[in-house]
C-alpha positions, 0 to 999 in steps of 0.5 A: 498472529498479531500483525495488523495488516494480516488481520486486515487481509483476513478481514478480522479488522474492518477497512475501506477496501479499494481493490482486492485480488487473490494475493493482494489487498489495497485499502485507504490509509487511516491517517492519510498524508494526501487526499488519496492515500492507499496502502497496498499489501500482499495478503501473505505475510511478507516481512519486508523488501527481501520477499518482494520477488514473490509478489512484485507483479501482483503489487504493481498490477494493484498499483495500476488498478488503484490509480485508475479507481482513484482517478490518478492515472492522468494527474500522477501519483507516488508509490512509496515503500519503506524498509526499517524503522529509520525509513518510517516502516511502522508495520513489519509487513511488506506494504506500499503507499500510493499517494496522490490528489495534490502536488507532491513535493520533492524531496519527501520527508 
């Protein structure tokens, strides 16, 4: 499989892992858009939001754990998921971005 996120999940590509369970892995983004920018993915290849029900609880449990690890629970953070190229989805593997560590403007983009 040529999916870069599957390769990270399978530890074929080295990454800075922040949190990991049996079904989810979270790692620092290689091109951070905020002081804290962590990507959270299911280890199983799920293309996009259409497969979200299968891992929803695991993903948001990881969001909470990563926010705690990164010290963002009190100051706040943003969770972003993109669907499709025009929304900015660059990797065809369901993933969430957890951003924080600075004031995040609205609207984004």
